[in-house]
C-alpha positions, 0 to 999 in steps of 0.5 A: 642657926643649926647646932654645931658639935665639935669633939676633941677640942683642946682646952687650956687653963692657965692658972697664975700659980701653976702650970697650964692644964690641958683638957679635951672637950666637946663644944656644942655651939647653938648660936645663942648658947655654947656648951663646954663639956669636959669628960670626967678625969682622974682628978675631976668630975664631969664638967658641963658649962652651959654658957648663954650669949650676953652681947659679945660673950658667953657666961655660965656655970657648971651644971653639976658643980663640985663633984666630990669636993663641992666646988663651984665653977663659973666661966666667961668667954669671948671670941678673939679672932679665931680663938676663944679666951676667957676667965675660969673661976673655980671655987673662987680662984681665977684662971684664964682659959682658951680653946680654938674650934676646928674649921668644920664641926664633927657633926651638925644637928 
């Protein structure tokens, strides 16, 4: 499969004890792996999760965990219809997250 790169993907994180957080991400789909990249924000360091396909879902962890706070980030996600949904575990605290890829990638490689 060719690499498909999607820029400006809206990713939402839903924590049980707070309002949702919205991020703009880049998603790189390589078929057997999917990479989620969230640029550095005022409150968070760059996040790069390389998810490996495991049967019907992806799983991975932040490649440069913690930024200045040293926390660990793990994510697992799967496609449900036309949306990806999953579990986002940051420093032991679980949240749900979702994103939808555009119909066409920004570019392919």
